[in-house]
ZAPA-343386 format. One record per residue (C-alpha): residue in three letters; x, y negated, z negated. Coordinates in Angstrom, 2 decimals. Each point is the difference from the previous one (the first is absolute). Example, Ala and Ser with C-alpha at 12.3 -4.5 7.8 and 13.67 -1.06 7.14 Angstrom:
REM residues 2
 code      c1      c2      c3
  ALA   12.30    4.50   -7.80
  SER    1.37   -3.44    0.66
***
This chain:
REM residues 65
 code      c1      c2      c3
  MET   -2.18  -17.55   -1.12
  PRO   -0.36   -3.60   -1.18
  GLY    2.94   -1.24   -2.17
  PHE    2.31    2.89    0.95
  GLY    3.25   -1.05    1.94
  ARG    2.94    1.94    0.82
  GLY    2.45    0.67   -2.64
  ASP    0.69    2.33   -2.76
  ASP   -3.83    0.37   -1.31
  PHE   -0.95    0.74    3.69
  ASP    2.56    2.61    0.53
  SER   -0.88    1.60   -3.26
  TYR   -3.55   -0.11    0.96
  VAL    0.54    1.61    3.46
  LEU    2.29    2.65   -1.45
  GLN   -2.51    0.88   -2.59
  GLN   -2.79    0.22    3.15
  ILE    2.32    2.29    1.82
  GLU    0.59    2.46   -2.96
  MET   -3.66    0.02   -0.75
  ARG   -1.02    0.92    3.49
  GLU    2.64    2.53    0.08
  ASP   -1.46    1.55   -3.25
  ALA   -3.28   -0.05    1.28
  ILE    0.71    1.85    3.32
  SER    1.67    2.68   -1.89
  LEU   -2.82    0.33   -2.55
  VAL   -2.56   -0.11    2.59
  GLY    1.90    2.68    2.18
  ASP    0.22    2.06   -3.15
  TYR   -3.35    0.09   -0.79
  ALA   -1.34    0.65    3.68
  ALA    2.45    3.21   -0.05
  ARG   -0.85    1.02   -3.49
  GLY   -3.08   -1.67   -1.40
  GLU   -2.69    1.83   -1.71
  THR   -3.01   -1.67    1.48
  PRO   -0.75    0.66    3.83
  GLU   -1.51   -3.28    0.48
  LEU    2.79   -2.11   -1.74
  GLN    2.52    2.18    1.98
  ALA   -1.63   -1.07    3.41
  PHE   -0.27   -3.52   -1.23
  ALA    3.91   -0.02   -1.02
  ALA    0.53    1.55    3.43
  ARG   -1.18   -3.02    1.84
  LEU    1.83   -2.67   -2.14
  PRO    3.90    0.42    1.25
  PRO   -0.67   -2.08    3.17
  ARG   -1.19   -2.98   -2.01
  LEU    2.56    0.14   -2.87
  GLU    2.66    0.48    2.84
  GLU   -1.18   -3.05    1.84
  ARG   -0.04   -2.10   -3.27
  LEU    3.51    1.33   -0.85
  ARG    1.33   -1.08    3.44
  ILE   -1.41   -3.25   -0.51
  ALA    1.59   -0.33   -3.51
  ARG    3.27    1.00    1.56
  GLY   -0.39   -2.54    2.59
  LEU    0.16   -2.91   -2.62
  THR    3.15    0.95   -0.89
  MET    1.33   -0.40    3.37
  GLN   -1.43   -3.44    0.31
  ARG    2.79   -1.79   -2.09
***
């Protein structure tokens, strides 16, 4: 990301990304379990591995300091 260095702004960005991904995993999981549209439920059921990988990457950014 051009212009993004290490520091408070970057840390805040990473923490926000982690929180957003955790929320997305929760929301998608809930819809996969209790959604009203079977096609969307099936789609939601396929998303967690991708979202979890993105979460792993975001968490890894906090370890690079």
